[in-house]
VOKOLGU-434213 format. One record per residue: y, x, z of N, C-alpha, C in turn; residue in one letter. Coordinates in steps of 0.02 Angstrom, whole numbers, plus 50000, padded with zeros to 5 digits. Each point is the difference from the previous one (the first is absolute). Layout:
# VOKOLGU-434213
SITE,nY,nX,nZ,caY,caX,caZ,cY,cX,cZ,residuo
SITE,Y,X,Z,Y,X,Z,Y,X,Z,A
...
# end
This chain:
# VOKOLGU-434213
SITE,nY,nX,nZ,caY,caX,caZ,cY,cX,cZ,residuo
SITE,51707,49661,43596,49981,49929,49997,50063,49957,49991,M
SITE,49996,49950,49955,50057,49955,49991,49990,49935,50038,G
SITE,50054,49965,50011,49998,49938,50039,50043,49947,49965,Y
SITE,49984,49937,50015,50044,49945,49980,50026,49968,50063,S
SITE,50057,49967,49995,50033,49971,50059,50033,49935,49980,F
SITE,49980,49945,50031,50025,49934,49982,50031,49965,50060,A
SITE,50051,49962,49987,50032,49959,50052,50039,49944,49966,M
SITE,50029,49954,50038,50038,49946,49968,50055,50025,49955,P
SITE,50019,49958,49953,50054,50017,49954,50064,50017,50037,K
SITE,50013,49962,50053,50061,50011,50039,49987,49979,50072,K
SITE,50027,50040,50047,49991,49988,50071,50069,49993,50032,V
SITE,50008,49948,50041,50062,49990,50037,49982,50003,50074,F
SITE,50033,50043,50038,49984,50007,50071,50063,49993,50042,T
SITE,49988,49985,50064,50055,49996,50047,50029,49930,50007,G
SITE,50043,49993,50048,50030,49935,50014,50038,49974,49940,Y
SITE,49991,49937,49984,50032,49966,49944,49973,50023,49932,N
SITE,49936,50021,49999,49968,50021,49938,49999,49944,49949,A
SITE,49991,49939,50023,49997,49943,49954,50063,49994,49959,L
SITE,50057,50006,50033,50063,49995,49964,50009,50056,49950,E
SITE,49977,50060,50016,50005,50056,49954,49957,49990,49938,R
SITE,49949,49958,50007,49956,49987,49943,50025,49943,49956,A
SITE,50058,49972,50016,50025,49941,49965,49999,50006,49924,R
SITE,50028,50053,49970,50000,50003,49927,49930,50002,49970,P
SITE,49954,50034,50033,49932,50006,49973,49963,49934,50005,D
SITE,50006,49965,50056,49966,49936,50008,50029,49949,49952,I
SITE,50065,50002,49991,50033,49952,49954,49973,50006,49929,A
SITE,49981,50060,49981,49975,50010,49932,49928,49976,49989,R
SITE,49966,49983,50054,49930,49981,49993,49990,49929,49973,L
SITE,50051,49958,50004,49995,49933,49973,50029,49948,50047,G
SITE,49986,49937,49984,50031,49945,50036,49951,49957,50040,K
SITE,49936,50020,50001,49951,49961,50038,49950,50047,50033,R
SITE,49996,49995,50067,49957,50045,50038,49945,49963,50037,A
SITE,49942,50031,50004,49944,49974,50039,49994,50044,50062,F
SITE,50012,49970,50059,50000,50038,50063,49933,49990,50036,I
SITE,49969,50055,50018,49937,49999,50037,50013,50023,50072,V
SITE,49982,49959,50048,50013,50017,50070,49950,49964,50045,T
SITE,50014,49999,50065,49955,49966,50047,50034,49941,50034,G
SITE,49963,49956,50033,50028,49940,50030,50045,50014,50060,P
SITE,49989,50055,50034,50043,50017,50057,50066,50028,49977,T
SITE,49997,50045,49951,50059,50036,49978,50054,49953,49973,V
SITE,49979,49947,49965,50051,49956,49970,50042,49964,50052,V
SITE,49977,49998,50062,50038,49967,50053,50039,50049,50044,N
SITE,49999,50064,49982,50036,50050,50039,50070,50011,49972,L
SITE,50043,50026,50043,50069,50013,49980,50006,50050,49943,E
SITE,49950,50044,49994,50004,50052,49949,49988,49974,49930,I
SITE,49974,49940,49993,49986,49973,49933,50063,49973,49966,F
SITE,50045,49975,50040,50061,49970,49972,50041,50047,49957,T
SITE,50010,50064,50020,50038,50045,49956,49970,50007,49930,P
SITE,49934,49994,49995,49967,50006,49934,50017,49940,49956,V
SITE,49992,49939,50028,50015,49941,49960,50075,49994,49985,T
SITE,50041,50020,50049,50073,50000,49988,50018,50049,49944,D
SITE,49967,50056,49999,50011,50051,49949,49983,49972,49931,F
SITE,49943,49968,49994,49979,49971,49936,50047,49944,49979,L
SITE,50021,49959,50049,50048,49947,49985,50065,50029,49972,D
SITE,50022,50055,50028,50063,50031,49978,49995,50026,49929,S
SITE,49939,50013,49977,49989,50023,49932,49980,49943,49953,L
SITE,50001,49939,50027,49980,49941,49961,49928,50007,49974,S
SITE,49959,50029,50041,49929,50007,49983,49960,49945,50036,I
SITE,49966,49959,49961,49956,49949,50029,49937,50034,50026,E
SITE,49967,49967,50048,49940,50031,50028,49952,49947,50026,Y
SITE,49936,50018,49997,49947,49960,50031,49968,50044,50053,K
SITE,49993,49974,50060,49971,50038,50056,49927,49980,50009,V
SITE,49955,50048,49994,49930,49990,50016,49988,50034,50067,F
SITE,49988,49962,50052,49998,50027,50068,49933,49989,50034,S
SITE,49946,50008,49963,49934,49986,50027,49959,50063,50014,E
SITE,50033,50057,50007,49964,50062,50016,49996,50005,50077,I
SITE,49944,49977,50026,49990,49999,50073,49956,50059,50020,C
SITE,50028,50050,50028,49960,50059,50018,49983,50041,49939,G
SITE,49946,50039,50005,49982,50043,49945,49973,49958,49942,E
SITE,50021,50015,49938,49987,49955,49944,49926,49996,49980,P
SITE,49981,49941,49980,49932,49987,49976,50003,49975,49928,T
SITE,49941,49999,49969,49996,49975,49932,50024,49927,49996,D
SITE,49988,49961,50052,50021,49930,50001,50076,49994,49999,K
SITE,50033,50043,50039,50074,49999,50000,50027,50018,49931,M
SITE,49969,50049,49968,50023,50022,49934,49991,49943,49950,I
SITE,49944,49965,50004,49988,49943,49955,50054,49946,50010,E
SITE,50019,49988,50063,50052,49951,50013,50067,50023,49973,A
SITE,50014,50065,50006,50062,50027,49973,50003,49996,49925,G
SITE,49946,50014,49967,49997,49995,49927,50011,49928,49978,V
SITE,49970,49953,50035,50009,49929,49983,50072,49979,50009,E
SITE,50031,50023,50055,50071,49984,50012,50044,50029,49945,C
SITE,49986,50060,49980,50039,50032,49947,49994,49961,49935,F
SITE,49940,49979,49983,49988,49968,49935,50027,49929,49997,K
SITE,50005,49967,50057,50019,49929,50000,50074,49989,50016,T
SITE,50038,50053,50005,50071,49992,50017,50047,50029,49947,N
SITE,49979,49994,49938,50043,50022,49945,49994,50074,49987,G
SITE,50047,50026,49963,49998,50071,49981,50044,50041,50047,S
SITE,49981,50063,50010,50037,50046,50043,50015,50064,49963,F
SITE,50054,50033,50021,50020,50063,49968,49975,50061,50039,D
SITE,49995,49992,50065,49979,50057,50041,49974,49976,50067,F
SITE,49972,50046,50039,49971,49984,50065,50033,50041,50055,M
SITE,50003,49969,50060,50025,50034,50060,49948,49990,50055,I
SITE,49984,50053,50035,49959,49993,50060,50043,50016,50060,A
SITE,49997,49957,50050,50039,50010,50060,49953,49993,50060,F
SITE,49989,50054,50035,49954,49999,50057,49967,50067,50010,G
SITE,49945,50000,50036,49962,50061,50010,49958,50016,49939,G
SITE,49949,50041,50011,49958,50021,49944,49962,49942,49969,G
SITE,49985,49949,50038,49961,49944,49973,50036,49962,49945,S
SITE,50063,49978,50010,50035,49968,49944,50012,50046,49941,P
SITE,50012,50064,50014,50012,50047,49944,49935,50009,49961,I
SITE,49944,50011,50034,49936,50005,49966,49984,49936,49962,D
SITE,50017,49944,50029,49986,49935,49968,50041,49991,49937,S
SITE,50064,50020,50002,50042,49997,49941,49967,50039,49942,M
SITE,49976,50059,50016,49969,50042,49948,49938,49965,49971,K
SITE,49959,49972,50045,49938,49968,49977,50015,49938,49959,A
SITE,50048,49960,50021,50019,49940,49962,50027,50020,49931,I
SITE,50041,50052,49998,50027,50024,49937,49943,50021,49954,N
SITE,49951,50036,50028,49944,50024,49960,49961,49942,49969,A
SITE,49988,49947,50040,49960,49945,49975,50038,49958,49949,I
SITE,50063,49984,50014,50037,49960,49951,50013,50039,49936,V
SITE,49997,50065,50004,50012,50042,49940,49937,50013,49961,S
SITE,49942,50002,50034,49938,50020,49967,49945,49947,50001,N
SITE,50006,49950,50044,49949,49948,50004,49943,50019,50046,G
SITE,49953,49954,50007,49941,50012,50040,50012,49990,50075,G
SITE,49954,50027,50040,50003,49998,50072,50012,50071,50026,K
SITE,50025,50005,50061,50018,50065,50026,49938,50045,50007,I
SITE,49941,49971,50015,49940,50041,50006,49981,50034,49934,F
SITE,50021,49971,49944,49984,50028,49935,50027,50071,49992,D
SITE,50050,50018,50040,50034,50064,49991,49976,50054,50049,Y
SITE,49950,49983,50041,49972,50050,50045,49965,50054,49959,L
SITE,50019,50062,50013,49971,50056,49963,50031,50012,49932,G
SITE,50051,49961,49983,50034,50008,49936,50073,50017,50011,K
SITE,50032,50027,49951,50072,50014,50003,50038,49940,49973,T
SITE,50046,49974,50039,50043,49945,49976,50052,50029,49954,I
SITE,50000,49979,49939,50041,50033,49948,50068,49968,49987,E
SITE,50007,49936,50018,50060,49964,49979,50026,49953,50053,K
SITE,50065,50003,50013,50036,49950,50041,50061,49979,49960,C
SITE,50004,49937,49982,50053,49978,49955,50067,49991,50034,N
SITE,50000,49993,50067,50062,49981,50034,50026,50058,50044,Y
SITE,50064,50018,49991,50029,50052,50044,49994,49979,50073,P
SITE,49993,50049,50045,49990,49985,50071,50050,50038,50044,M
SITE,50027,49964,50049,50042,50030,50051,49967,49988,50067,A
SITE,49991,50053,50039,49968,49995,50065,50049,50013,50055,A
SITE,50004,49954,50049,50044,50007,50057,49957,49998,50063,I
SITE,49982,50058,50027,49957,50001,50059,50036,49979,50064,P
SITE,49964,49962,50042,50027,49980,50065,49963,50035,50057,T
SITE,49955,50045,49982,49966,50043,50049,50005,50071,49974,T
SITE,49996,50047,50046,50000,50071,49981,49930,50027,50007,A
SITE,49961,49994,49947,49931,50019,50008,49961,50009,49936,G
SITE,49986,49946,49964,49951,50005,49945,50023,50044,49943,T
SITE,50065,50003,49987,50024,50038,49943,49983,49968,49934,G
SITE,49977,49936,50002,49979,49967,49939,50058,49993,49950,S
SITE,50061,50004,50025,50058,49997,49955,50003,50059,49952,E
SITE,49958,50051,50012,50002,50060,49959,49933,50018,49969,A
SITE,49950,49955,50005,49933,50020,49978,49973,49958,49942,T
SITE,49949,50028,49969,49965,49968,49944,49938,49964,50023,K
SITE,49995,49986,50065,49940,49969,50029,50015,49930,50027,F
SITE,49948,49960,50002,50002,49937,50036,49931,49991,50033,T
SITE,50000,49977,50062,49937,49991,50037,49991,49925,50014,V
SITE,49948,49972,49972,49986,49928,50005,49929,49989,50026,I
SITE,49992,49956,50048,49934,49986,50027,49962,49950,49956,T
SITE,49939,50019,49982,49955,49955,49965,49963,49960,50054,D
SITE,50016,49936,50006,49973,49960,50055,49926,49984,49992,T
SITE,49975,50003,49939,49929,49986,49989,49956,50060,50020,E
SITE,50024,50060,49984,49960,50060,50012,50020,50036,50064,R
SITE,50052,49977,50033,50023,50031,50063,50017,50074,49990,N
SITE,50037,50014,49947,50023,50069,49989,50074,49999,49983,I
SITE,50034,50054,50019,50069,50009,49980,50001,50040,49935,K
SITE,50027,49971,49948,50001,50032,49935,50064,50041,49993,M
SITE,49992,50063,49983,50057,50043,49984,50007,50000,49924,L
SITE,50053,49969,49975,50011,49995,49929,50061,50042,49981,L
SITE,49998,50027,49939,50053,50048,49982,50020,49995,49927,A
SITE,50060,50024,49986,50026,50004,49932,50073,50022,50004,G
SITE,50020,50043,49956,50069,50025,50002,50051,49943,49995,D
SITE,49981,49946,49966,50047,49944,49991,50013,49963,50065,C
SITE,49960,50013,50052,50009,49967,50064,50056,50030,50042,L
SITE,50024,50059,49981,50057,50029,50037,50061,49956,49990,V
SITE,50029,49973,50053,50060,49959,49991,50055,50038,49963,P
SITE,50037,49964,49959,50055,50032,49964,50055,50021,50048,D
SITE,50012,49958,50051,50054,50014,50048,49973,49994,50071,Y
SITE,50016,50049,50040,49985,49998,50072,50065,49996,50038,A
SITE,50010,49948,50039,50061,49990,50038,49983,50007,50074,L
SITE,50013,50058,50028,49976,50018,50067,50060,50000,50048,V
SITE,50010,49943,50033,50058,49990,50043,49975,49988,50072,D
SITE,50021,50041,50048,49975,49992,50069,50017,49933,50032,P
SITE,50053,49966,49976,50018,49936,50031,49945,49948,49992,Q
SITE,49958,50008,49948,49946,49952,49989,49939,50013,50045,F
SITE,50000,50055,50037,49942,50016,50042,50012,49984,50074,T
SITE,50061,49981,50018,50017,49994,50071,49964,49942,50035,V
SITE,49976,49951,49963,49966,49943,50031,49925,50013,50008,T
SITE,49976,50057,49978,49928,50015,50008,49983,50005,50074,S
SITE,49946,49968,50020,49977,50004,50068,49974,50070,50015,T
SITE,49990,50014,50064,49973,50066,50019,49933,50011,49968,K
SITE,49956,49950,50001,49933,50010,49972,50003,50015,49925,S
SITE,50043,49965,49964,50007,50013,49928,50032,50069,49989,I
SITE,50049,50017,50041,50033,50065,49994,49950,50057,50010,T
SITE,49957,49993,50051,49950,50051,50014,49950,50006,49943,V
SITE,49972,49943,49979,49950,50002,49947,50028,50028,49936,A
SITE,50061,49979,49982,50031,50024,49938,50017,50074,50005,A
SITE,50029,50020,50056,50020,50069,50009,49942,50048,49998,G
SITE,49945,49981,50032,49941,50044,50000,49964,49999,49933,L
SITE,50007,49946,49963,49975,49998,49932,50037,50052,49958,D
SITE,50066,50002,50007,50040,50050,49964,49982,50070,50021,A
SITE,49988,50009,50065,49980,50066,50025,49935,50022,49966,F
SITE,49952,49954,49996,49937,50016,49966,50012,50019,49927,C
SITE,50041,49961,49966,50015,50016,49930,50025,50071,49992,H
SITE,50047,50019,50043,50029,50067,49994,49950,50054,50018,A
SITE,49967,49993,50057,49954,50052,50022,49938,50004,49955,A
SITE,49975,49944,49978,49942,50001,49955,50018,50032,49933,E
SITE,50058,49983,49972,50018,50029,49936,50011,50076,50006,S
SITE,50026,50022,50057,50011,50072,50010,49935,50038,50004,F
SITE,49948,49968,50027,49935,50033,50008,49950,49978,49947,T
SITE,50023,49969,49947,49957,49977,49946,49984,50057,49952,S
SITE,49943,49995,49967,49983,50048,49947,50051,49998,49943,K
SITE,50033,49942,49993,50047,49990,49944,50072,50018,50018,K
SITE,50012,50026,50060,50068,50015,50022,50035,50045,49949,A
SITE,50066,49990,49993,50039,50040,49954,50067,50017,50032,Q
SITE,50036,50050,49973,50062,50024,50033,50051,49946,50015,P
SITE,50013,49954,49954,50051,49949,50012,49980,49952,50055,L
SITE,49937,49980,50001,49978,49953,50052,49996,50036,50068,T
SITE,49983,50064,49999,49998,50037,50064,50066,49999,50036,D
SITE,50054,50008,49963,50067,50000,50030,50014,49932,50032,V
SITE,49986,49947,49963,50013,49932,50025,49954,49983,50058,L
SITE,49938,50023,49998,49952,49985,50053,50021,50032,50066,A
SITE,50021,50062,49998,50022,50034,50061,50062,49966,50029,L
SITE,50045,49979,49955,50060,49966,50023,49982,49934,50033,S
SITE,49955,49962,49970,49981,49935,50027,49965,50007,50068,A
SITE,49954,50047,50007,49965,50010,50063,50050,50018,50055,V
SITE,50047,50044,49984,50051,50020,50049,50042,49940,50022,S
SITE,50022,49960,49953,50042,49941,50016,49961,49950,50044,R
SITE,49938,49987,49981,49961,49949,50036,49985,50021,50071,I
SITE,49983,50064,50009,49987,50024,50067,50060,49991,50046,F
SITE,50060,50010,49971,50060,49995,50040,50024,49929,50009,K
SITE,49998,49960,49947,50034,49935,50001,49956,49940,50013,Y
SITE,49934,50005,49988,49958,49941,50014,50001,49981,50074,L
SITE,49993,50047,50047,50005,49980,50070,50067,49968,50018,P
SITE,50053,50022,49966,50067,49972,50014,50004,49928,49977,I
SITE,49977,49984,49938,50006,49932,49975,49951,49954,50037,V
SITE,49947,50028,50028,49955,49958,50040,50033,49978,50065,C
SITE,50044,50042,50026,50034,49983,50063,50065,49962,49989,K
SITE,50035,50018,49947,50065,49969,49986,50002,49977,49928,T
SITE,49972,49941,49987,49990,49976,49933,50062,49991,49958,G
SITE,50058,49993,50032,50062,49987,49963,50039,50064,49987,R
SITE,49971,50058,50013,50033,50064,49986,49999,50011,49925,D
SITE,50056,49983,49966,50002,50001,49927,49993,50071,49973,I
SITE,50026,50050,50036,49994,50069,49976,49927,50022,50000,A
SITE,49964,49984,50054,49928,50017,50004,49961,49961,49949,A
SITE,50017,49937,49991,49967,49959,49949,50010,50030,49930,R
SITE,50059,50026,49988,50013,50030,49935,49956,50061,49988,N
SITE,49993,50041,50052,49957,50059,49995,49928,49980,49986,Q
SITE,49976,49948,50032,49932,49976,49988,49992,49972,49929,M
SITE,50052,49964,49977,49997,49973,49932,49996,50055,49948,A
SITE,50039,50053,50011,49998,50058,49954,49931,50033,50003,I
SITE,49973,50008,50061,49934,50032,50008,49946,49960,49963,A
SITE,50002,49934,50007,49951,49958,49966,50005,50007,49925,A
SITE,50061,50003,49974,50010,50010,49928,49973,50068,49978,L
SITE,50017,50052,50038,49974,50067,49984,49924,50000,49998,E
SITE,49970,49969,50050,49927,50000,50005,49969,49959,49943,A
SITE,50034,49945,49981,49977,49960,49944,50000,50039,49935,G
SITE,50053,50037,49989,50004,50042,49940,49943,50051,50000,I
SITE,49984,50026,50059,49946,50048,50006,49933,49971,49977,C
SITE,49981,49942,50028,49935,49973,49982,49999,49975,49928,I
SITE,50058,49983,49974,50003,49979,49930,49979,50056,49953,N
SITE,50010,50062,50023,49986,50057,49957,49938,50039,50018,N
SITE,49976,49994,50063,49940,50038,50018,49947,49957,50034,V
SITE,50015,49938,50014,49954,49952,50031,49987,50016,50073,S
SITE,49956,49958,50031,49983,50007,50071,49931,50030,50006,V
SITE,49976,50009,50063,49937,50034,50010,49954,49958,50046,T
SITE,49967,50035,50045,49947,49971,50041,50024,49941,50043,L
SITE,50058,50006,50032,50023,49947,50045,50004,49933,49965,I
SITE,50034,49999,49944,50008,49936,49964,49933,49974,49974,H
SITE,49957,50046,49977,49935,49978,49976,49960,49965,50055,G
SITE,50004,50025,50062,49964,49971,50056,50037,49940,50029,M
SITE,50064,49996,49992,50040,49947,50029,49991,49934,49963,S
SITE,49994,50002,49935,49997,49938,49961,49940,49957,50019,R
SITE,49939,50028,50008,49944,49957,50021,50010,49969,50069,P
SITE,50031,50036,50046,50014,49971,50066,50047,49940,49993,I
SITE,50051,50008,49959,50047,49945,49989,49967,49940,49967,G
SITE,49957,50014,49951,49968,49946,49963,49952,49959,50044,A
SITE,49964,50034,50045,49949,49966,50040,50025,49975,50067,L
SITE,50050,50036,50029,50022,49982,50067,50073,49979,50003,F
SITE,50033,50000,49943,50068,49973,49993,50050,50034,50047,H
SITE,49991,50064,50010,50048,50040,50037,50055,50021,49950,I
SITE,50064,49993,50018,50053,50021,49954,49989,50071,49975,P
SITE,50014,50010,49937,49983,50063,49966,50028,50062,50036,H
SITE,50064,49999,50017,50030,50058,50033,49968,50014,50067,G
SITE,49980,49947,50035,49970,50009,50066,49930,50029,49994,L
SITE,49961,49977,49952,49933,50029,49992,50005,50072,49977,S
SITE,50050,50016,49961,50013,50071,49983,50012,50041,50063,N
SITE,50042,49974,50044,50018,50036,50061,49939,50010,50045,A
SITE,49956,49951,50003,49940,50006,50040,49956,50058,49975,M
SITE,50002,50012,49935,49958,50051,49969,50033,50069,49998,L
SITE,50065,50002,50008,50039,50062,49989,49970,50062,50035,L
SITE,49995,50000,50066,49978,50062,50033,49931,50023,49978,P
SITE,49951,49954,49997,49932,50020,49984,49993,50023,49928,E
SITE,50034,49967,49954,49996,50021,49930,50030,50070,49990,C
SITE,50057,50013,50032,50030,50066,49992,49963,50053,50040,F
SITE,49968,49979,50055,49959,50048,50037,49941,50022,49957,R
SITE,49974,49954,49959,49946,50017,49954,50025,50047,49945,F
SITE,50059,49986,49972,50024,50035,49941,50034,50066,50015,A
SITE,50021,50012,50062,50046,50054,50015,49974,50069,49980,V
SITE,49935,50014,50007,49976,50067,49984,49994,50011,49924,D
SITE,50015,49948,49961,50002,50009,49928,50067,50027,49976,G
SITE,50051,49999,50042,50066,50023,49979,50045,50012,50061,A
SITE,49982,50050,50040,50040,50014,50059,50073,50015,49982,Y
SITE,50010,50033,49944,50069,50018,49981,50043,49938,49987,N
SITE,49970,49948,49970,50038,49939,49985,50014,49960,50064,K
SITE,49949,49992,50042,50010,49963,50062,50048,50036,50047,F
SITE,49999,50067,49996,50047,50039,50041,50072,49987,49979,A
SITE,50011,49996,49935,50068,49985,49975,50024,49932,50024,Q
SITE,49955,49952,50001,50018,49934,50026,50018,50003,50074,L
SITE,49961,50039,50038,50013,50007,50071,50068,50031,50014,G
SITE,50017,50051,49961,50065,50033,50009,50057,49955,49977,R
SITE,49990,49963,49945,50053,49958,49973,50020,49945,50048,A
SITE,49951,49972,50037,50016,49945,50045,50017,50024,50070,C
SITE,49995,50065,50012,50018,50027,50066,49943,50000,50050,G
SITE,49940,49980,49979,49944,50001,50047,49976,50071,50012,A
SITE,50012,50045,49952,49980,50070,50005,50061,50045,49992,A
SITE,49994,50061,50026,50054,50049,49995,49989,50045,49939,D
SITE,50054,50031,49978,49995,50047,49944,49957,50060,50017,L
SITE,49993,50015,50064,49961,50058,50022,49925,49985,50004,T
SITE,49981,49935,49996,49929,49982,50004,49963,50020,49937,D
SITE,49939,50026,50007,49959,50013,49941,49978,49933,49971,D
SITE,49971,50001,49940,49985,49938,49964,49951,49955,50037,D
SITE,49949,50030,50030,49950,49959,50035,50032,49965,50060,V
SITE,50039,50038,50038,50034,49971,50059,50049,49946,49979,T
SITE,50039,50015,49948,50050,49951,49976,49966,49937,49974,A
SITE,49943,50008,49967,49963,49941,49975,49975,49956,50057,S
SITE,49973,50033,50051,49975,49961,50057,50056,49966,50038,N
SITE,50057,50033,50003,50058,49970,50033,50025,49940,49959,K
SITE,49993,50003,49934,50020,49943,49958,49957,49940,50016,F
SITE,49934,50009,50007,49956,49945,50017,50016,49973,50069,I
SITE,50015,50045,50047,50022,49977,50067,50064,49960,49995,E
SITE,50045,50022,49955,50062,49964,49989,49988,49930,49972,G
SITE,49951,49994,49956,49982,49935,49973,49976,49953,50055,I
SITE,49958,50027,50044,49975,49960,50056,50057,49977,50045,E
SITE,50048,50045,50011,50059,49982,50040,50040,49944,49965,W
SITE,50011,50008,49935,50039,49951,49963,49967,49931,50002,L
SITE,49934,49998,49990,49964,49936,50002,50005,49968,50069,C
SITE,49993,50042,50051,50004,49974,50069,50071,49976,50015,K
SITE,50050,50038,49979,50070,49982,50011,50016,49933,49967,E
SITE,49969,49987,49943,50014,49938,49963,49953,49943,50020,C
SITE,49955,50013,50046,49956,49947,50025,49944,49980,49954,G
SITE,49973,50047,49962,49945,49984,49955,49936,49987,50040,V
SITE,49969,49942,49992,49939,49985,50039,49938,50031,49969,P
SITE,49947,50004,50038,49935,50017,49972,49970,49937,49969,T
SITE,49945,50008,49964,49966,49941,49972,49981,49951,50055,L
SITE,49974,50027,50056,49980,49957,50056,50060,49963,50029,S
SITE,50055,50036,50010,50060,49969,50028,50028,49947,49953,E
SITE,49989,50008,49936,50024,49951,49951,49958,49936,50001,Y
SITE,49939,50006,50030,49958,49941,50005,49938,50001,49955,G
SITE,49988,50057,49967,49941,50006,49957,49939,50016,50044,I
SITE,49945,49966,49988,49939,50012,50037,49961,50058,49967,K
SITE,49977,50046,50043,49964,50059,49975,49940,49979,49958,R
SITE,49962,49950,50022,49941,49980,49963,50017,49973,49931,T
SITE,50055,49963,49995,50022,49974,49935,50020,50057,49954,D
SITE,50035,50049,50028,50023,50056,49961,49941,50042,49975,F
SITE,49955,50017,50045,49944,50042,49982,49954,49966,49948,M
SITE,49999,49935,50001,49957,49963,49953,50021,50010,49927,A
SITE,50063,50018,49989,50026,50007,49932,50022,50071,49984,V
SITE,49983,50048,50042,50021,50070,49987,49973,50025,49934,V
SITE,49938,49985,49984,49971,50024,49937,50039,49972,49940,D
SITE,50016,49935,50002,50039,49970,49946,50069,50031,49995,K
SITE,50034,50007,50057,50067,50027,50000,50001,50071,49974,M
SITE,49951,50040,50020,49997,50070,49978,49992,50004,49925,A
SITE,49956,49959,49972,49990,50001,49928,50062,49974,49963,Q
SITE,50030,49947,50027,50061,49973,49969,50056,50052,50001,D
SITE,50004,50038,50055,50051,50052,50006,49991,50053,49947,A
SITE,49939,50024,49992,49985,50051,49949,50012,49972,49930,I
SITE,49979,49938,49989,50009,49969,49934,50073,49993,49980,N
SITE,50044,49995,50050,50072,49992,49985,50029,50061,49965,S
SITE,49968,50058,50009,50023,50062,49968,50048,50041,50042,G
SITE,50032,49968,50049,50050,50036,50040,49972,50059,50039,S
SITE,49941,49993,50033,49974,50057,50038,49989,50062,49956,P
SITE,49988,49991,49936,49988,50057,49955,50062,50043,49992,A
SITE,50059,49973,50017,50061,50040,49997,50009,50045,50060,N
SITE,49960,49989,50053,50006,50039,50061,49985,50073,49985,T
SITE,50038,50044,50030,49995,50071,49984,49934,50031,50022,I
SITE,49964,49964,50044,49933,50020,50021,49950,49949,49973,K
SITE,49943,50024,49975,49950,49954,49972,49979,49948,50052,E
SITE,49994,49939,49977,49986,49944,50045,49944,49957,49972,C
SITE,49948,49989,50039,49942,49961,49979,49997,49933,50036,T
SITE,49954,49958,49980,49989,49936,50034,49982,50012,50073,V
SITE,49959,50051,50013,49980,50015,50069,50059,50023,50042,D
SITE,50046,50038,49969,50061,50020,50036,50040,49938,50020,N
SITE,50007,49953,49954,50039,49940,50013,49967,49959,50056,V
SITE,49934,49993,49997,49965,49964,50054,50012,50033,50067,K
SITE,49998,50066,50002,50010,50037,50062,50070,49987,50028,S
SITE,50050,49998,49957,50069,49988,50023,50006,49928,50027,I
SITE,49970,49952,49965,50002,49932,50024,49969,49996,50070,Y
SITE,49944,50034,50010,49967,50000,50065,50044,50031,50055,N
SITE,50038,50051,49982,50042,50034,50049,50058,49957,50024,K
SITE,50016,49948,49964,50054,49955,50022,49981,49964,50064,L
SITE,49937,50002,50018,49977,49966,50061,49984,50048,50057,W
SITE,50011,50064,49989,49983,50050,50052,50060,50015,50044,Q
# end
């Protein structure tokens, strides 16, 4: 069987990655459109970016209206800002997955026209503007993927949109930009990356190159996520998490996600729980469902992260991996739906819709074990047991 493997044109990692990208960014042009959020622009970490552009005599317009996870309304505002502020040569996203996803969506609309909903179920074929992604969280891996997730506010669904042109041309992954992330953001982002890696490793579409990166990412996150949760300014641990998130992003770019993400998106759309956190809430039960479809794969994950021993048989190692996931979620303070403030009656009232939306997303079909609407409903119900 043959495989294809895609990633950004160029990746810069480690401390001072921005400076190492100087020649490449300079070649992109003299006018940049920056997509970010209202909080980030007031943080100390934003100044190095604007200073860097100033040093290259690059003019820029900052669009900072990405508040939380992106919606179609935010994308429309970004498109309007882009169109009414002259011409631009390239785009920069600075922030977590939301600004990076938003940059991709804005680029798609200004390049192709229409509304973002028009591209649901279609492949986005063209992005006219080169893109540079600078993540400030270690989680989504959006700096390395061909996907963007945008909420349709009218239909209450999270749209997963895709196209090879959405992969940023440059990924600048510098741990110094993640140090201001709060514990809650660090946890949500880190466990999102963990899901990317573990889901891609146990996906029907897994391939040799992504398997290597997935095992590496799972191992790093198990070791370093608890550390950055306790000591947020540990730059070495932050760097390890940033690398893990990049590795995991490259994985899903090439093999996609599975059941967890399919079930997580409806929860986020209806109850506005941060994406990484809703993933974490689902992690143990989704993998408990899938584990007997691929004991050998789950066992490898257990051994890679140290939850299982080399002497354990595959079934034992797989079960230890799930126990390790439960430990990691508890160590990082992941709440239950009830602890987060969701009412059981409200949740149960929309289980049928969420289950169908999850299946319709296509992600559960990548799960190595066959998954039906009834399976998804059962897992949703188990979140309350």
